[in-house]
C-alpha positions, 0 to 999 in steps of 0.5 A: 164804344165807351158809353160812360156815366158819373161814377161808372169809371169805378168798375175798371179796377175790377179788372185792372187789379191784376195790374197793380198786384205782383205777379209773384204774389198772383201767378199768371194762371190765376189772373188769367182765369179770373181776368177773362171771365171778369172782361167778358161780363162786364163788357156785356153787362156794359152793352146791355147797360151802357154806364160801365166805360168798356173801352177803358176796360178792353184797354187796361185788359190789354196793358195787363196781357201785354206785360204777361209772358203767356202766349195769346194773352193779347189774342184771348183779350180781343176774342172775349171782349168782341165775342162779348159786345156783339153778344151784348148788343144782339141781346139788347137789340132783340130786347128792343124789337120786342119792346117795338112789337109790344103795345106796351113797349118796354123798359129796355126799349125806353132805356134806349130811347132815353140815351138817344137824344132827338138830335143824335137820332135824326142824324143817325136816321139820316146817315143809315138811310144813306150808307147803310151798314156802314153807319152801323160799322162806325157807330161803335167807334164814335163816342155816344154813337152806338145807341143812336143807331141802334134805335135807328136800326129798330125805328127801320125795322131792320131785322135780326140777321141785318143788325148782326152782319154790320154789328160784328164787323163793328165789334172787331173794329171797336175791340182792335181800337181800344186793345191798341189803346192798351198796348200803347199804354203798355209799351210806354211804361215799365210797370203794368198799373202805370199803363193802365192808368195811362190807357184809362185817362186816354179811352176817358178822354175820348169818350168826353171829347164829343160833349166837350166840343159840344160845350164849346160850340154852343158857349161860341 
């Protein structure tokens, strides 16, 4: 799932730069050698510090891979993104558990709580109690749903292994979803940079939809 913040879109061009650079100048092997580690690090950091639009990064990487001739490029994007998301979530959950056990808490736990509004947390707790792991799987596909559900799991004192079992399919589904968005953008345009722009616009629109809908309902 994407978690955006004002100005966070600036992280996207770091990965998508190869889409606007002629292949004759930067060989595909060089693009891959730079692109996959960059994608891994940015998604990992985005899971720990949820201000990077990781979904847009995955979609942009998928556009670039779609236009490459090297085999298994799209598969590498999928493996890289899903592994980084899983490890980042696992690390953040572990840090949150440490904060729950500590008398003084932790800055990581406070950061998780700060990004889980009370109404969203209450909904996450109710759904988690009713549906269990299924809610965790879906949380990464719902904009702004990952952190409230993770905090609900922490408050329910889920052990690490139970969280991992639910989070693994969640990360796989998340990577597939945003990679398909990138493939769609890549297939609609001949130039990779055009597909990157389309993919970023679509992913950011998806992430902004809940906030816009909430504002519309409040206005009514």
